[in-house]
N, C-alpha and C positions, 0 to 999 in steps of 0.2 A: 557506521562505515558509509562514506559518501559515494556518490557516483564516480568521482575521480579515482578513489581507492579501489572500487570494484573493477573499473575499467583497467587500471594499472595491473591489478592481480590477474585479470584475464589475459592481458597482453604478455605478462611474465609466464603464465602457464602455457600459452600458445608458443612462445619462443622455445620453451623446454622440449615440447613434443615435436616430433618430426612430422608435421602435417603439410599437406599440399596447400597451395594458395586457395583452391576452391573450398577445401574443408575449413580452412581458417576463416574465409569470408562467411561461410555458413554459420560458424559459431559466433562470429562477431555480430552478424545479423540477428541471430537468436538472442544474444545478449542485449542488443539495442531494443528489441521488442519487449524483453522483460523489463528493462529500465523504463521504457515508456509506460508500461502498465503500472509499475510501482509509483511513478510520478503522478499518473492520473489518479490513482487511489489516494495518494497523499494530498492532492489538491482538492479532493471532494469535500464539499461543505456538509456538515452534519446538522440536521435540524430536528426539532421535536417530532416532526412527522416520521422520522426514521425509527422511532421507538414506540413500543406499546406501553401505555400507561397502566401500571398495576394498582397503585393506591396513592392517594394524596396524604402526605405526611403532615404538612402544615400549610397555613395561609398567612401571608403577611402583606405589608403595604406595597411591596414590589412584585407580588405574584404568589404562585403556589410552589411548594417543594413536594416532589413526588418520587415514588419509586418507579423505575422503568425496566422493561425486559427487552428481549430480543425483538427487533422490528422485522418488517417484511424482507429487508435486504440482508438480514443475518447479523446486524451490528449489535454488539453487546454493550450495555451501559455499565 
């Protein structure tokens, strides 16, 4: 579900409920902040430093293959 779909769903929900303009603006503001956080997380580049190396499975001409675990930021491999 994309940003446009989620925004349209929020607008439809707000139209159904009898909210004041202030309440509606507060909900839209919260929605925009959530979307900003989602997009920031989606754009984050993941590198080898984000993971904890557990074991080397094999070595080849182009590098090593290894098992990785949860890194310091809580990313799971």
